[in-house]
Residue frames relative to the residue before (quaternion, step in Angstrom):
aa qw qx qy qz dx dy dz
X 1.0000 0.0000 0.0000 0.0000 0.00 0.00 0.00
X 0.6505 0.4857 -0.3072 0.4967 3.51 1.02 -0.88
X 0.6372 0.5747 -0.3406 0.3842 3.51 0.84 -0.81
X 0.7775 0.3667 -0.1388 0.4917 3.51 1.09 -1.07
X 0.8090 0.1292 -0.1024 0.5642 3.72 1.24 -0.33
X 0.5861 -0.5919 0.4365 0.3400 3.57 0.92 0.34
X 0.7571 -0.3683 0.2561 0.4750 3.55 -1.29 -0.32
X 0.5827 0.5900 -0.4111 0.3786 3.59 1.00 -0.38
X 0.6598 0.4791 -0.2583 0.5180 3.51 0.90 -1.07
X 0.6391 0.5182 -0.3413 0.4545 3.65 0.80 -0.88
X 0.7223 0.4301 -0.2938 0.4549 3.56 0.74 -0.99
X 0.5807 0.5189 -0.3914 0.4902 3.76 1.03 -0.52
X 0.6310 0.4794 -0.3759 0.4802 3.77 0.85 -0.84
X 0.6519 0.4530 -0.3834 0.4720 3.78 0.64 -0.51
X 0.6209 0.5193 -0.3589 0.4648 3.70 0.91 -0.66
X 0.7145 0.4863 -0.2694 0.4246 3.53 0.59 -1.28
X 0.7433 0.4438 -0.1773 0.4682 3.56 0.78 -1.29
X 0.8604 0.1741 -0.0484 0.4765 3.65 0.65 -0.96
X 0.4794 -0.6886 0.4435 0.3150 3.61 1.29 0.08
X 0.5632 0.6213 -0.3984 0.3716 3.64 1.01 0.49
X 0.2509 -0.7292 0.6174 0.1554 3.63 -0.87 0.90
X 0.2166 -0.7786 0.5815 0.0933 3.55 -0.66 1.27
X 0.3390 -0.7778 0.5055 0.1566 3.60 -0.71 1.11
X 0.7914 -0.1061 0.0924 0.5949 3.64 0.96 -0.58
X 0.2819 -0.7456 0.5920 0.1188 3.51 -1.39 0.46
X 0.0545 -0.7576 0.6500 0.0221 3.39 -1.19 0.81
X 0.0378 -0.8232 0.5641 -0.0525 3.77 -0.61 1.25
X 0.0318 -0.7668 0.6406 -0.0240 3.35 -1.21 0.89
X 0.2377 -0.7534 0.5810 0.1954 3.57 -0.91 0.77
X 0.7364 -0.4648 0.2556 0.4200 3.49 -1.28 0.26
X 0.6392 0.5178 -0.3590 0.4410 3.62 0.89 -0.57
X 0.6343 0.5117 -0.2785 0.5082 3.63 1.19 -0.77
X 0.6060 0.5507 -0.3787 0.4314 3.56 0.99 -0.81
X 0.6880 0.4849 -0.3157 0.4380 3.55 0.84 -0.86
X 0.6375 0.5265 -0.3174 0.4645 3.50 1.07 -0.72
X 0.6086 0.5203 -0.3315 0.4991 3.71 1.09 -0.62
X 0.6759 0.5050 -0.3073 0.4400 3.59 0.81 -0.96
X 0.6098 0.5177 -0.3451 0.4909 3.65 1.21 -0.78
X 0.6231 0.5362 -0.3553 0.4450 3.65 0.86 -0.88
X 0.7358 0.4290 -0.2413 0.4652 3.60 0.81 -0.98
X 0.5166 -0.6806 0.4033 0.3273 3.64 1.31 -0.01
X 0.6290 -0.4787 0.2843 0.5426 3.63 1.32 0.41
X 0.3748 -0.6577 0.6199 0.2065 3.35 -1.66 -0.12
X 0.2250 -0.7263 0.6361 0.1313 3.47 -1.34 0.48
X 0.0323 0.7890 -0.6061 0.0954 3.52 -0.82 1.28
X 0.4014 -0.6336 0.6056 0.2657 3.39 -1.44 0.45
X 0.0572 -0.7978 0.6000 -0.0154 3.58 -0.83 1.11
X 0.5389 -0.6200 0.4875 0.2958 3.33 -1.49 0.35
X 0.6656 -0.4338 0.3842 0.4704 3.57 -1.29 0.00
X 0.6341 0.5396 -0.3317 0.4436 3.61 0.82 -0.92
X 0.6914 0.5076 -0.2743 0.4347 3.43 0.81 -1.17
X 0.6742 0.5047 -0.2658 0.4691 3.52 1.02 -0.93
X 0.6030 0.5246 -0.3468 0.4909 3.65 1.09 -0.55
X 0.6432 0.5144 -0.3169 0.4703 3.60 0.97 -0.81
X 0.6897 0.4620 -0.3020 0.4686 3.56 0.82 -1.06
X 0.6027 0.5455 -0.3776 0.4434 3.74 0.98 -0.45
X 0.6687 0.4783 -0.2814 0.4948 3.51 1.09 -0.66
X 0.7898 0.4136 -0.1702 0.4197 3.63 0.88 -0.83
X 0.6479 0.5551 -0.2938 0.4310 3.50 1.19 -0.75
X 0.2776 -0.7561 0.5758 0.1403 3.42 -1.07 0.93
X 0.4620 0.7448 -0.3963 0.2736 3.60 1.19 0.01
X 0.4245 -0.6995 0.4530 0.3541 3.52 1.28 -0.57
X 0.5042 0.6376 -0.4202 0.4033 3.56 1.35 0.12
X 0.2351 -0.7159 0.6201 0.2184 3.56 -1.11 0.47
X 0.2790 -0.7682 0.5619 0.1279 3.39 -1.03 1.15
X 0.1020 -0.7679 0.6301 0.0541 3.61 -1.09 0.53
X 0.6155 -0.4961 0.4713 0.3911 3.48 -1.38 0.40
X 0.6893 0.3970 -0.3891 0.4647 3.43 -1.08 1.10
X 0.8037 -0.3012 0.2149 0.4660 3.60 -1.27 -0.53
X 0.1054 0.7631 -0.6347 0.0607 3.65 -0.86 0.84
X 0.4471 -0.6433 0.5730 0.2408 3.36 -1.44 0.66
X 0.0971 -0.8097 0.5758 0.0581 3.63 -0.88 0.75
X 0.3221 -0.7326 0.5618 0.2095 3.54 -0.75 0.97
X 0.7433 -0.4363 0.2257 0.4541 3.74 -1.12 0.17
X 0.6928 0.4492 -0.2856 0.4864 3.58 0.94 -0.90
X 0.6680 0.4054 -0.3741 0.4995 3.72 0.78 -0.51
X 0.5724 0.5472 -0.4358 0.4278 3.81 0.87 -0.38
X 0.6188 0.5271 -0.3366 0.4754 3.63 1.05 -0.82
X 0.6663 0.5464 -0.3104 0.4015 3.55 0.79 -0.94
X 0.6661 0.5024 -0.2588 0.4867 3.37 1.21 -1.07
X 0.6745 0.4757 -0.3281 0.4594 3.67 0.81 -0.74
X 0.7200 0.4497 -0.2483 0.4666 3.63 0.99 -0.62
X 0.4577 0.6925 -0.4599 0.3154 3.58 1.35 -0.31
X 0.0188 -0.8421 0.5390 -0.0025 3.53 -0.75 1.11
X 0.7341 0.4397 -0.2394 0.4588 3.50 1.19 -0.84
X 0.6528 0.4917 -0.2730 0.5075 3.63 1.20 0.47
X 0.8620 0.1023 0.0515 0.4938 3.61 -1.06 0.32
X 0.8763 -0.1699 0.0479 0.4483 3.56 0.39 1.28
X 0.3955 -0.7425 0.4764 0.2557 3.68 1.21 0.17
X 0.8333 -0.2118 0.1141 0.4978 3.64 -1.01 -0.68
X 0.5694 0.5584 -0.3754 0.4723 3.54 1.17 -0.56
X 0.7030 0.4355 -0.2969 0.4775 3.56 0.80 -0.86
X 0.6012 0.5301 -0.3968 0.4473 3.61 0.93 -0.44
X 0.6801 0.4588 -0.3205 0.4735 3.53 0.79 -0.84
X 0.5750 0.5506 -0.3629 0.4843 3.64 1.07 -0.64
X 0.6846 0.4780 -0.3069 0.4567 3.75 0.83 -0.75
X 0.6140 0.5329 -0.3487 0.4663 3.47 1.09 -0.78
X 0.6660 0.5222 -0.2749 0.4562 3.57 0.98 -0.93
X 0.6163 0.5324 -0.3118 0.4895 3.56 1.15 -0.74
X 0.6517 0.4837 -0.3486 0.4688 3.56 0.80 -0.97
X 0.6961 0.4762 -0.3258 0.4274 3.74 0.72 -0.85
X 0.6285 0.5040 -0.3382 0.4864 3.59 1.04 -0.70
X 0.6782 0.4892 -0.3359 0.4335 3.69 0.89 -0.80
X 0.6014 0.5216 -0.3630 0.4843 3.61 1.25 -0.47
X 0.6551 0.5196 -0.3186 0.4463 3.50 0.90 -0.78
X 0.6481 0.5407 -0.2833 0.4553 3.45 1.06 -1.07
X 0.5824 0.6330 -0.3306 0.3884 3.60 1.12 -0.63
X 0.7126 0.4337 -0.1954 0.5157 3.39 1.43 -0.57
X 0.3699 0.7793 -0.4653 0.1984 3.55 1.16 0.09
X 0.7739 0.3114 -0.1714 0.5241 3.61 1.12 -0.67
X 0.4083 0.7174 -0.4499 0.3409 3.52 1.40 0.28
X 0.3640 -0.6589 0.5952 0.2812 3.53 -1.29 0.46
X 0.7225 -0.4542 0.3373 0.3975 3.45 -1.51 0.29
X 0.6272 0.5564 -0.3439 0.4229 3.57 1.01 -0.83
X 0.6324 0.5393 -0.2924 0.4730 3.56 0.98 -1.14
X 0.6879 0.5005 -0.2912 0.4375 3.56 0.74 -1.14
X 0.6580 0.5177 -0.2846 0.4669 3.63 0.93 -0.93
X 0.6397 0.4957 -0.3554 0.4676 3.69 1.00 -0.71
X 0.6809 0.4926 -0.3055 0.4477 3.53 0.95 -0.82
X 0.6102 0.5667 -0.2999 0.4654 3.56 1.17 -0.67
X 0.6641 0.4740 -0.3124 0.4866 3.50 0.99 -0.74
X 0.6374 0.5435 -0.3276 0.4371 3.49 1.10 -0.50
X 0.6853 0.5191 -0.1962 0.4715 3.40 1.19 -0.98
X 0.5970 0.6325 -0.3663 0.3307 3.56 0.94 -0.86
X 0.6637 0.5125 -0.3499 0.4175 3.70 0.92 -0.49
X 0.6528 0.5027 -0.2654 0.5007 3.50 1.38 -0.43
X 0.7421 0.3598 -0.2917 0.4844 3.66 1.02 0.02
X 0.2979 -0.6799 0.6258 0.2394 3.55 -1.52 0.18
X 0.0746 0.8136 -0.5618 0.1300 3.37 -0.78 1.12
X 0.2958 -0.7481 0.5637 0.1874 3.53 -1.14 0.43
X 0.4459 0.6588 -0.4173 0.4394 3.48 1.40 0.52
X 0.2950 -0.7375 0.5584 0.2393 3.65 -0.76 0.72
X 0.7384 -0.4689 0.2525 0.4137 3.60 -1.26 0.35
X 0.6469 0.4984 -0.3518 0.4575 3.58 1.02 -0.74
X 0.6487 0.5223 -0.3201 0.4516 3.61 1.00 -0.58
X 0.5615 0.5594 -0.3159 0.5216 3.62 1.24 -0.71
X 0.6931 0.4697 -0.2853 0.4665 3.58 0.70 -1.09
X 0.6467 0.4833 -0.3451 0.4787 3.63 0.89 -0.81
X 0.6338 0.5024 -0.3671 0.4595 3.71 0.71 -0.90
X 0.6705 0.5153 -0.3049 0.4381 3.62 0.80 -1.06
X 0.7033 0.4681 -0.2745 0.4592 3.53 0.72 -0.89
X 0.6141 0.4918 -0.3324 0.5202 3.69 0.89 -0.83
X 0.6888 0.5051 -0.3016 0.4237 3.68 0.71 -0.99
X 0.6176 0.5448 -0.3076 0.4766 3.48 1.11 -0.94
X 0.6526 0.5540 -0.2661 0.4432 3.44 0.86 -1.10
X 0.6803 0.4824 -0.2640 0.4845 3.57 0.89 -0.96
X 0.6651 0.5086 -0.2933 0.4615 3.52 0.90 -0.94
X 0.6979 0.5008 -0.2541 0.4445 3.60 0.91 -0.97
X 0.6235 0.5268 -0.3071 0.4893 3.47 1.41 -0.36
X 0.5592 -0.6647 0.3262 0.3729 3.51 1.26 0.24
X 0.2839 0.7745 -0.4971 0.2691 3.71 1.33 0.24
X 0.3181 -0.6857 0.6196 0.2114 3.62 -0.97 0.80
X 0.3198 -0.7155 0.5767 0.2305 3.62 -1.01 0.74
X 0.1625 -0.7613 0.6257 0.0505 3.51 -0.96 1.02
X 0.1793 -0.7681 0.6093 0.0811 3.50 -1.29 0.53
X 0.1296 -0.7900 0.5900 0.1051 3.61 -1.12 0.32
X 0.2818 -0.7306 0.5973 0.1735 3.57 -1.11 0.71
X 0.0084 -0.7685 0.6380 0.0485 3.61 -0.84 0.77
X 0.5098 -0.2679 -0.8137 0.0788 1.60 -1.81 1.75
X 0.4200 -0.6186 0.5712 0.3387 3.54 -1.37 0.43
X 0.7756 -0.3977 0.2309 0.4323 3.42 -1.50 0.55
X 0.7845 0.3476 -0.2541 0.4463 3.72 0.59 -0.88
X 0.6291 0.5754 -0.2941 0.4320 3.72 1.20 -0.01
X 0.7252 0.2929 -0.2441 0.5733 3.65 1.06 0.72
X 0.1488 -0.7337 0.6436 0.1589 3.29 -1.57 0.12
X 0.4997 -0.6553 0.4929 0.2793 3.56 -1.12 0.81
X 0.0471 0.7885 -0.6079 0.0809 3.49 -1.03 0.93
X 0.2544 -0.6857 0.6324 0.2553 3.56 -1.43 0.31
X 0.0527 0.7737 -0.6295 0.0483 3.51 -0.79 1.02
X 0.8369 -0.0559 -0.0919 0.5367 3.49 -0.80 1.32
X 0.6602 -0.5601 0.2477 0.4348 3.49 1.15 0.93
X 0.5400 0.5011 -0.4564 0.4990 3.62 1.21 0.79
X 0.4393 -0.6241 0.5826 0.2794 3.47 -1.35 0.70
X 0.0380 0.7932 -0.6030 0.0761 3.63 -0.74 1.08
X 0.3426 -0.6366 0.6380 0.2652 3.43 -1.50 0.24
X 0.1769 -0.7548 0.6206 0.1174 3.61 -0.87 1.01
X 0.2336 -0.8217 0.4985 0.1472 3.65 -0.22 1.10
X 0.4304 -0.6393 0.5803 0.2633 3.41 -1.28 0.63
X 0.1802 -0.8558 0.4555 0.1662 3.59 0.28 1.17
X 0.5192 0.5910 -0.4404 0.4326 3.74 1.11 -0.16
X 0.7071 0.4405 -0.2552 0.4909 3.51 0.82 -1.20
X 0.6626 0.5169 -0.3478 0.4157 3.56 0.95 -0.64
X 0.5470 0.6069 -0.3161 0.4822 3.48 1.31 -0.78
X 0.7001 0.5107 -0.2440 0.4354 3.54 0.84 -1.19
X 0.6850 0.4821 -0.2855 0.4657 3.43 0.97 -0.95
X 0.6685 0.4730 -0.3298 0.4697 3.56 0.97 -0.58
X 0.5962 0.5367 -0.3651 0.4724 3.56 0.90 -0.72
X 0.6720 0.5310 -0.3159 0.4082 3.61 0.87 -1.05
X 0.6928 0.5360 -0.2320 0.4229 3.35 1.02 -1.25
X 0.7500 0.4439 -0.2051 0.4455 3.44 0.83 -1.09
X 0.7786 0.3413 -0.1159 0.5136 3.48 0.97 -1.18
X 0.3418 -0.7235 0.5227 0.2940 3.58 1.23 -0.47
X 0.3349 0.7353 -0.5033 0.3063 3.59 0.93 0.84
């Protein structure tokens, strides 16, 4: 939807398919992703033995990865988030992407608003967003308040295992979601209904 109609069509697609009203969008391409990770000074992640093995084959950093906690520079973080053919296929890849985003957010758990704003100012040139500065400040302040309150960040993959069927459409392997189940899962997860 984004490819053919930008954020307007993408947001309408979320609304029609999942009943979600999207308030704002933040987008980052792969080049900007690495710039942002550089600004943040890298990211630390817990990884599995399979993920470590894949990283040891693909990384040019000279670092040896192991199961457990590992520091990732920007290039290695990009390899990790794009990893598709190891440790879980596409589901594993989206899980890794969520883990990186959570690790970034968690790195600000003990930050003060001044530190957070300094980082936001450095990151802003590397993102595309339809949020204005006051909305960004409100989101950052709210997020910092939630993190400093000790709340654990949770994520959800849609479709969940029981909410789709595998199919071959025009020679492509695809997941056909059960949209009603996906809507229910999202509503329960986001709104605790």
